[in-house]
N, C-alpha and C positions, 0 to 999 in steps of 0.2 A: 389558387390551390397550392398547398405546400405538403411536405412529406407527412407532417403530423395528421393531416386530413385523411391520409390513407392508412394510418396505423390500425384503426378499428377494422377496416375492411380486410387487411392482411391477416390480422388475428383471427377473424372469422373464417378465413380460408385455411386455417390450421397451422399457421406459422407465427405463434405468439412471440417468440424471441425476436424475430425479424420485425414484427409489428412494433414492439417496444423500441427497437433500435431506430425505426423510422421516426418515432416521436422524440428521440433524444438528439444529442449534439452530433452524432455520427449519421444522422438521417440521410444525408446526401450520398454517403458511401454505401449504406445499406440499400438505398433506392437504386443506385447504379447496378448493383448485383441483381436486384429484383427486376429491373428493366431488361437486363440481358436475358434473364430466365424466361420472362414473358414474351420476349421478342418485340418489345416496344421500339418504335422508330427513333426515340431519343430518351435519355435518362432524366426525364422531368416528371414531376408528380402528375401533371395532366396527361402526358403520354402513357404513363403506367396505368392510370385510372381508365383511360380509354381501352388499353389492351386488356385489362381485367373485364371490363364491361362487354367488349366485343368477342370474348372467348365464348364460343358456342357451348362448350361443355364445361359446367362449373367444376367438375372433377379435374379437368385439365388445368384450370387456373389454380386450384388447390395444390395439385402436384407440382406446378411450376413454382408456387410460393414456398412449398416445402423444400424443393431443390435449392431455391435461392437461400432459404434459411440454413441449410446444411453448408452451402458455400460460405455464408456469412460466418458461421461458427468456425469453419476451417480457417478463414481469414483472421478471425480474432485469435485463434490458437497460434497461428504463425506469428502474429504481432507479439503475443505474449512470450513465445519462445525466443524471439529476437531480443525483446527487452531483457529477459532473464540472462541471455548470453552477454549482452552489453554491460549489464550491472556486474556480472561475474568478472568480465574482463577488466572493468574499472577497479573492482575490489582487489583483484590480483595485482594490478599495476600499482595500486596504493600500498599494498603490503610490502612490495620490494623496492618502493621508491625511497630515496634517501632524503626526501624533503624534510628539512629541519622543523618547519612549522607543524607538519603532521606528527612528528615525534615529540614535540615539546608542549603543544597546547594542552594535552590531557594531564601530564604531570603538573603543569602550572595550575590547571583547574583544581586538581586534588589538593595541592599545597595551599592555594588561596582559600579554599573551602575549609580545610581542617585547621589551618594556622591563623587565618584572619577572621572569616565570617563567624564561625562557631564560637571562638573565644570572645569576640566582640559582643555577640548577642548574650552569651552567658554572663560576662562581666557586667553588662548593662542591667540585666535582670537581677543579678545578685546585689548590685549596688542599690537598685530600687527597693529590693526586699530589705536590705540592711538598714537603709536610711528611712524606710517607711514612706517612701514617695508614692502617694496614692495614685496620682495621675499616671505614673510609669507602670505601676502594678496593674491598674485597670487597662492601660493600653496593651500590655502584654497579654492580659486575659482576653481582651476583645480580639486580638489578632492571633490567638493560639492556634486556631484551626488553619489559618492562612500560613503561619510559620511552619506548622507540621507538614503541610502539603508542599511548601517551598523546599524545606530541607529534605523531605522525603524524595522529591524529584531530583534535587541536586545530588544526594548520596546515591540514588538509583543510577544516575548517569555515571557516577564514579565507579559503582560496582560493575556495571556493564562494560565500562572501559577496562577495568582490571581483568575480567574474565576474557574479554576480546583480545586484549594485548597479550595475555598468556597464550591464547590459541594462535595468534599471529607469530609469536616467537617459536612455538613448537612447529608451526607450519614452515617457517624459514629453515629450521634444522632438518625436518623429516621430508619436506617437499609436499606434504598433504596436511589438510586440517585434521586435528584430532577429533574423535567422536564427542558429541555432546551428551549430556546426562540423559536427555530425552531420547536421543538416538540409541544409547546403550540400553535404556529401559525398553524401548520398542524391540530391539534385537533380542533381549532376554525373554520378552513375552512371546515373540514368534518362535524362538528356539524351544521354549517350553511347550508350545502347542504341537510341535513335531514329534 
């Protein structure tokens, strides 16, 4: 027996989120919480199944499963909170670091894209059109959707870099990140409702 075998039974007890967790990659962690809530003698699928079946009152098993589900959700929330804090600490450390690679790779990316790739593709296409090179023209026509997606993604990264770098510079001067456009919009909407 494994934790996935118990998923349907736990969902039937009124703990659907915990039941789904039992069937997923974190099944053993969710099963440990369920085993503790049911008072199983060990945190194994067989012991939890036995504890569910030996509970005289089905409502008690359901209540224990719901308690375990709320503990599971609290554990997930704590994990998420920790991850957000760690990501924030990493971002703050990167903003103030003097690492030359961090400061140089994005400008090099922008220069390479705008001074090498785009002109090379444009000159190649113009040459094919000027000389009437059918294979070249057909090749560009066949790859037009791919090229638009490629350059769209590359210029998108460059645009995100520019706005992000501007925010980083403002944060280094003021000590806090400037508001985003969406943040300002939400602030205006909430102020308008008041």
